[in-house]
C-alpha positions as CSV (number, residue, x, y, z in Angstrom):
1,M,-12.1,-56.2,-2.2
2,E,-13.4,-59.7,-2.0
3,V,-10.2,-61.0,-3.7
4,L,-7.9,-59.0,-1.4
5,N,-9.6,-60.3,1.7
6,T,-9.2,-63.8,0.5
7,L,-5.5,-63.3,-0.1
8,N,-4.9,-61.3,3.1
9,P,-4.5,-63.6,6.1
10,F,-4.3,-60.7,8.5
11,A,-7.4,-58.6,7.6
12,R,-5.6,-55.5,8.6
13,P,-3.6,-52.7,7.0
14,V,-0.2,-53.6,5.4
15,Y,2.8,-51.8,6.7
16,V,6.2,-51.6,5.0
17,M,8.9,-49.7,6.9
18,V,11.3,-48.3,4.3
19,K,15.0,-47.5,4.8
20,P,15.6,-44.6,2.4
21,A,19.3,-44.4,3.5
22,G,19.7,-48.1,4.2
23,S,21.8,-48.7,7.4
24,R,23.7,-45.4,7.0
25,C,23.7,-43.4,10.2
26,N,25.6,-40.5,11.7
27,L,25.6,-42.2,15.1
28,A,27.2,-45.4,16.2
29,C,25.1,-46.5,19.1
30,H,26.8,-49.3,21.0
31,Y,23.7,-51.6,21.0
32,C,22.6,-50.9,17.4
33,Y,21.5,-54.1,15.7
34,Y,21.2,-52.3,12.3
35,L,24.6,-50.9,11.6
36,E,25.9,-54.3,10.6
37,K,23.2,-54.7,8.0
38,G,25.4,-52.7,5.7
39,N,27.5,-55.8,5.3
40,L,24.6,-57.4,3.4
41,Y,25.2,-54.8,0.7
42,K,28.8,-53.9,1.0
43,D,29.5,-54.7,-2.7
44,Q,26.8,-52.4,-3.9
45,R,27.5,-48.8,-4.9
46,N,24.2,-47.3,-4.1
47,T,23.2,-47.4,-0.5
48,V,20.2,-45.0,-0.8
49,I,16.9,-45.6,-2.5
50,S,16.9,-44.3,-6.1
51,D,14.2,-42.0,-7.6
52,E,13.0,-44.8,-9.8
53,L,12.6,-47.2,-6.9
54,L,11.0,-44.5,-4.8
55,R,8.3,-44.1,-7.4
56,K,7.7,-47.8,-7.6
57,F,7.6,-48.1,-3.9
58,V,5.0,-45.3,-3.4
59,K,2.8,-46.6,-6.3
60,D,2.8,-50.2,-5.3
61,Y,2.5,-49.6,-1.5
62,I,-0.6,-47.6,-2.0
63,A,-2.0,-50.0,-4.5
64,C,-1.7,-53.0,-2.2
65,Q,-3.7,-51.5,0.7
66,T,-7.1,-53.0,1.6
67,Q,-8.2,-49.9,3.6
68,R,-8.5,-46.2,2.8
69,E,-5.9,-45.1,5.2
70,V,-2.2,-45.6,4.2
71,L,0.7,-45.0,6.6
72,F,4.2,-44.5,5.2
73,T,7.0,-45.1,7.8
74,W,10.5,-43.8,7.0
75,H,13.2,-45.4,9.1
76,G,16.9,-46.2,9.2
77,G,19.7,-46.2,9.9
78,E,19.1,-42.4,10.0
79,P,16.5,-41.3,7.4
80,L,17.5,-37.7,7.7
81,M,20.7,-38.5,5.9
82,R,18.5,-38.0,2.8
83,P,17.9,-34.4,1.9
84,L,14.6,-32.6,2.4
85,S,14.1,-32.7,-1.4
86,F,13.8,-36.5,-1.2
87,Y,10.8,-36.4,1.1
88,Q,9.2,-33.5,-0.9
89,K,9.5,-35.8,-3.9
90,A,7.9,-38.7,-1.9
91,M,4.9,-36.6,-1.0
92,H,4.5,-35.5,-4.6
93,L,4.4,-39.1,-5.6
94,Q,1.9,-39.9,-2.8
95,R,-0.4,-37.2,-4.1
96,Q,0.0,-38.5,-7.7
97,Y,-0.9,-42.1,-6.8
98,A,-3.3,-41.6,-3.8
99,N,-6.3,-42.6,-5.8
100,G,-8.7,-41.6,-3.0
101,H,-6.6,-42.9,-0.1
102,V,-5.9,-40.9,3.0
103,I,-2.1,-40.8,3.4
104,D,-0.1,-40.1,6.6
105,N,3.6,-40.1,7.2
106,C,5.8,-40.8,10.1
107,I,9.6,-40.8,10.4
108,Q,11.9,-42.2,13.1
109,T,15.1,-40.2,13.6
110,N,17.8,-39.7,16.2
111,G,17.0,-36.0,16.0
112,T,20.5,-34.7,15.6
113,L,20.1,-33.7,12.0
114,L,16.8,-31.8,12.4
115,T,16.7,-28.3,11.0
116,D,14.2,-25.5,10.8
117,D,13.5,-26.4,7.2
118,Y,12.8,-30.1,8.1
119,C,10.6,-29.1,11.0
120,R,8.6,-26.6,8.9
121,F,8.0,-29.3,6.3
122,F,6.9,-31.8,9.0
123,H,4.5,-29.3,10.5
124,D,3.0,-28.1,7.2
125,N,2.4,-31.7,6.0
126,G,1.3,-33.3,9.2
127,W,4.1,-35.7,9.7
128,L,4.6,-37.5,13.0
129,V,8.2,-37.5,14.1
130,G,9.6,-40.2,16.4
131,I,12.7,-39.3,18.4
132,S,15.1,-41.9,19.6
133,I,16.2,-40.9,23.1
134,D,17.1,-43.1,26.0
135,G,16.2,-40.8,29.0
136,P,18.2,-38.3,30.9
137,Q,21.7,-37.3,29.6
138,A,23.7,-39.8,31.6
139,F,21.4,-42.7,30.4
140,H,21.3,-41.5,26.8
141,D,25.0,-40.8,26.4
142,A,26.0,-44.1,27.9
143,Y,25.4,-45.9,24.6
144,R,24.2,-43.4,22.0
145,K,27.4,-41.9,20.6
146,M,28.2,-39.9,17.5
147,R,30.5,-41.7,15.1
148,S,33.3,-39.5,16.5
149,G,32.7,-41.1,19.9
150,K,31.2,-37.9,21.4
151,P,27.9,-37.9,23.2
152,S,24.7,-37.1,21.3
153,F,22.2,-36.0,24.0
154,R,22.6,-32.2,23.5
155,Q,22.1,-32.5,19.8
156,V,19.0,-34.6,20.3
157,M,17.5,-32.1,22.7
158,K,18.2,-29.3,20.2
159,G,16.2,-31.3,17.7
160,I,13.3,-31.7,20.1
161,Q,13.3,-28.0,20.8
162,L,13.1,-27.4,17.0
163,L,10.1,-29.7,16.8
164,K,8.4,-27.8,19.6
165,K,9.2,-24.5,18.1
166,H,7.5,-25.5,14.9
167,E,4.6,-27.3,16.7
168,V,5.4,-30.7,15.1
169,E,3.7,-33.7,16.6
170,W,6.4,-36.0,18.1
171,N,6.8,-39.0,20.3
172,A,9.8,-40.7,22.0
173,L,11.2,-44.1,21.5
174,A,13.6,-45.2,24.2
175,V,15.7,-48.3,24.3
176,V,15.7,-49.9,27.7
177,N,19.1,-51.4,28.5
178,D,21.2,-52.7,31.4
179,Y,22.0,-49.1,32.5
180,N,18.7,-47.1,32.4
181,A,16.5,-50.0,33.4
182,D,17.5,-49.6,37.1
183,E,16.0,-46.1,37.4
184,P,12.4,-46.3,36.1
185,Q,11.2,-43.3,38.1
186,A,13.9,-41.0,36.9
187,F,13.5,-42.4,33.4
188,Y,9.8,-41.7,33.3
189,Q,10.0,-38.3,35.0
190,F,12.5,-37.1,32.4
191,F,10.0,-37.7,29.6
192,K,7.3,-35.9,31.6
193,D,9.7,-33.0,32.1
194,I,10.4,-32.5,28.4
195,G,6.7,-32.6,27.5
196,C,6.5,-36.0,25.9
197,Q,3.0,-37.3,25.7
198,Y,3.6,-40.4,23.6
199,L,6.2,-42.8,24.8
200,Q,7.4,-46.1,23.4
201,F,10.1,-48.2,25.0
202,T,11.7,-51.3,23.8
203,P,14.0,-53.7,25.6
204,V,17.4,-54.4,24.0
205,V,18.1,-58.1,24.0
206,E,21.0,-59.2,21.9
207,R,23.4,-62.2,21.9
208,L,26.9,-62.0,20.7
209,M,28.4,-64.6,18.4
210,P,31.8,-65.1,16.7
211,H,32.1,-62.8,13.7
212,T,30.5,-64.5,10.7
213,D,30.0,-62.7,7.4
214,G,30.4,-59.4,9.3
215,R,27.8,-60.3,11.9
216,R,28.4,-59.9,15.6
217,L,24.8,-60.3,16.8
218,A,22.9,-63.6,16.8
219,H,19.2,-64.1,16.0
220,V,16.6,-66.6,17.0
221,K,17.8,-69.3,14.5
222,D,21.4,-69.2,15.6
223,K,22.0,-72.3,17.7
224,G,24.4,-72.4,20.5
225,E,24.9,-70.8,23.9
226,W,25.8,-67.4,22.7
227,P,26.5,-64.9,25.5
228,L,24.3,-61.9,26.0
229,A,25.7,-58.6,25.0
230,D,26.6,-56.6,28.1
231,F,24.1,-53.8,27.2
232,S,21.2,-56.2,27.2
233,V,18.5,-55.7,29.8
234,T,17.9,-58.8,32.1
235,S,14.4,-60.3,32.4
236,A,14.3,-59.3,36.1
237,Q,15.4,-55.7,35.3
238,W,12.7,-55.5,32.6
239,G,9.9,-56.6,34.9
240,T,11.0,-54.2,37.7
241,F,11.4,-51.4,35.2
242,L,7.9,-51.9,33.7
243,C,6.3,-52.0,37.2
244,G,8.2,-48.9,38.3
245,V,7.1,-46.8,35.3
246,F,3.6,-48.2,35.5
247,D,3.3,-47.1,39.2
248,E,4.2,-43.5,38.3
249,W,1.8,-43.5,35.3
250,V,-1.2,-45.1,36.9
251,L,-1.2,-42.7,39.8
252,Q,-1.3,-39.5,37.8
253,D,-1.0,-39.8,34.0
254,V,-3.7,-42.2,32.7
255,G,-5.3,-40.4,29.7
256,K,-2.6,-37.7,29.8
257,I,0.5,-39.5,28.7
258,F,0.2,-42.5,26.4
259,V,2.7,-45.3,27.0
260,Q,2.5,-47.8,24.1
261,L,3.1,-50.9,26.1
262,F,0.5,-50.0,28.7
263,D,-2.0,-49.2,26.0
264,A,-1.2,-52.6,24.3
265,T,-1.6,-54.4,27.6
266,L,-5.0,-52.9,28.2
267,A,-6.1,-53.7,24.7
268,N,-5.2,-57.3,25.2
269,W,-7.0,-57.3,28.5
270,C,-10.1,-56.1,26.7
271,G,-9.7,-58.6,23.8
272,E,-8.9,-55.9,21.3
273,E,-6.1,-55.6,18.8
274,P,-3.1,-54.2,20.7
275,G,-1.6,-52.2,17.8
276,V,2.0,-53.4,18.4
277,C,3.2,-56.6,16.7
278,T,5.2,-57.9,19.7
279,M,2.0,-58.3,21.8
280,S,-0.2,-59.5,19.0
281,P,-1.3,-63.1,18.4
282,T,0.3,-63.1,14.9
283,C,2.9,-61.0,13.2
284,G,4.1,-60.7,9.7
285,H,2.0,-57.8,8.5
286,A,4.8,-55.2,9.1
287,A,7.7,-55.8,6.7
288,V,10.8,-53.7,5.9
289,M,12.2,-52.6,2.6
290,E,15.9,-51.9,2.2
291,S,17.2,-49.1,0.0
292,G,17.8,-51.5,-2.9
293,G,14.3,-52.9,-2.9
294,D,14.9,-56.1,-0.9
295,V,11.9,-56.8,1.3
296,F,12.3,-58.8,4.6
297,S,9.7,-60.3,6.9
298,C,10.5,-57.9,9.8
299,D,12.9,-55.2,10.8
300,H,14.4,-57.6,13.4
301,F,14.8,-60.4,10.8
302,V,16.9,-58.7,8.1
303,F,18.8,-61.9,7.4
304,P,19.0,-63.6,4.0
305,E,16.7,-66.5,5.0
306,Y,13.9,-64.0,5.8
307,K,14.1,-62.1,2.5
308,I,10.7,-62.4,0.8
309,G,11.6,-60.7,-2.5
310,N,12.6,-57.5,-4.2
311,L,10.2,-54.8,-5.2
312,R,11.8,-54.6,-8.6
313,D,10.7,-58.2,-9.3
314,H,7.5,-58.7,-7.2
315,T,4.6,-56.6,-5.9
316,F,3.9,-56.1,-2.2
317,L,0.8,-58.1,-2.7
318,E,2.8,-61.1,-3.9
319,M,5.4,-60.8,-1.1
320,L,3.3,-59.8,1.9
321,Y,0.4,-62.1,1.2
322,G,2.6,-65.0,0.0
323,E,3.3,-68.4,1.6
324,Q,6.7,-67.4,3.0
325,Q,5.3,-64.4,4.9
326,R,2.3,-66.4,6.1
327,N,4.7,-69.0,7.5
328,F,6.6,-66.3,9.2
329,A,3.4,-64.9,10.8
330,Q,2.9,-68.3,12.4
331,L,6.2,-68.0,14.3
332,K,4.2,-66.2,17.0
333,Q,2.1,-69.3,17.7
334,Q,5.0,-71.7,18.0
335,L,5.2,-71.7,21.7
336,P,6.3,-74.2,24.4
337,R,3.7,-75.9,26.6
338,L,4.7,-73.6,29.5
339,C,3.5,-70.6,27.5
340,K,0.3,-72.3,26.3
341,V,-0.8,-72.9,29.9
342,C,0.2,-69.5,31.2
343,R,-2.6,-67.4,32.5
344,Y,-1.1,-64.3,30.9
345,L,-0.7,-65.8,27.4
346,F,-3.5,-63.5,26.2
347,A,-1.5,-60.4,27.3
348,C,1.8,-61.1,25.5
349,H,1.2,-64.0,23.1
350,G,4.8,-65.0,23.7
351,E,6.2,-61.5,22.7
352,C,8.7,-61.3,19.9
353,P,10.0,-64.5,18.3
354,K,13.5,-63.0,18.2
355,N,13.7,-63.2,22.0
356,R,12.6,-66.9,22.2
357,F,16.0,-68.5,22.6
358,L,15.7,-70.1,26.0
359,T,14.5,-73.6,26.8
360,T,12.0,-74.5,29.5
361,E,12.9,-76.7,32.5
362,D,11.5,-79.6,30.6
363,G,13.9,-78.9,27.7
364,E,11.4,-77.5,25.3
365,P,12.8,-74.7,23.1
366,G,11.1,-71.4,22.3
367,L,10.8,-69.8,25.7
368,N,11.1,-66.0,25.7
369,Y,14.1,-64.6,27.4
370,L,11.9,-61.8,29.0
371,C,9.2,-64.2,30.1
372,K,9.7,-63.8,33.9
373,G,9.9,-60.0,33.6
374,Y,6.5,-59.9,31.7
375,Q,4.9,-62.3,34.3
376,Q,6.0,-60.0,37.1
377,F,4.6,-57.0,35.2
378,F,1.2,-58.6,34.4
379,Q,0.7,-59.8,37.9
380,H,1.6,-56.4,39.2
381,V,-0.9,-54.5,36.9
382,A,-3.7,-57.0,36.9
383,P,-6.0,-55.2,39.5
384,Y,-5.6,-51.9,37.6
385,M,-6.1,-53.5,34.2
386,D,-9.2,-55.3,35.5
387,F,-10.6,-52.0,36.7
388,M,-9.9,-50.1,33.5
389,K,-11.4,-52.9,31.5
390,A,-14.6,-52.6,33.6
391,Q,-14.7,-48.9,33.1
392,L,-14.4,-49.3,29.3
393,D,-17.1,-52.0,29.3
394,A,-19.4,-49.6,31.1
395,G,-18.6,-46.8,28.7
396,R,-16.5,-44.8,31.1
397,A,-13.0,-43.5,30.9
398,P,-10.2,-45.7,32.2
399,A,-8.6,-42.6,33.7
400,R,-11.1,-43.1,36.6
401,V,-8.5,-45.6,37.9
402,M,-6.5,-42.7,39.4
403,E,-9.5,-41.6,41.5
404,A,-10.1,-45.2,42.6
405,I,-6.5,-45.4,43.9
406,R,-6.8,-42.0,45.7
407,T,-10.1,-43.0,47.4
408,G,-8.8,-46.5,48.4
409,A,-11.2,-48.4,46.1
410,L,-8.0,-49.8,44.5
411,P,-4.8,-50.5,46.4
412,Y,-2.0,-48.0,46.2
413,P,0.7,-49.5,44.0
414,E,3.3,-51.3,46.0
415,K,6.8,-50.4,44.9
416,T,8.6,-53.3,43.3
């Protein structure tokens, strides 16, 4: 353990999100940044992880962990394009190589391919299932289409009903875009209505560029004034959306419904690890492995220059604790002076480097596109975060914030 701690610059668990079906998906969401990743491997026959590579992945992933708990995260594309037998085999290998570790599994799916058999398997083996759904039907179907062009909402809801039927633990991941961002109250109420207790949402921010090697979306290293994709949320929308959802949550759902971004904000307010890389001081501990074994620094940086190796040639220990990944982790700390003097730097740490493509008024590069939205949000929630931090410091539940608002000890949230 002494050696591992010396090699590990993060002193936290290692996560590798694996793509068992690569970028293959039965949906063709308009804003998807991952479909085009298939162009990286268009000359390869096999676009799914082989049995031999699966064995090596499970064995090496468990072996590289510095803590007793190990979390396997299955992602896509659409991971349910692999048969149930694939995941049964994965669990057999996990038991074979566990070596005293406690192993958990989670899977992120669009929900349209869920069946009774899958749901029984997830329930019986304690899997957490993440469902990608963008809110009420009109919001969801605006961009999340089947490959045929038909809407997907009804199929997703059928999948959620199957999860409920089999008592599978699930959460929702919603992409916030130019369309649903303008209705935060309706958005949040929908998730309450369908019984979602764990909610993540992520802003979609993508720039378009002339087609280059099959790419239509730019990333942070692409220079030039590339136009924003029309589905991107604006910074002002993002700030107003966050404030609107927070106002609903803080009045009645603290401690009942868990919103990842609000939990991460409170954690940073308290000086604790936020548990989500975009809001952490450093990143680089969560890599992604493609179906052929290529490992990249991050799910949003699957570009050739961010490839850190292939599992067939290197161990996770070599790749994730190596110099290239350590350098990648420091991207989070490369901030313009405007960020370094910001009073809310502690709360966002500059957010994700992929969104840092603006320049400041002084001409310094590296300003996050969503900066003004986050500033609006942090200023709006500061009194409530201060109160909840004080409650936690005193050993009391942060949910007391709701009573404080009702009794007038805290101001009633002003609608943004």
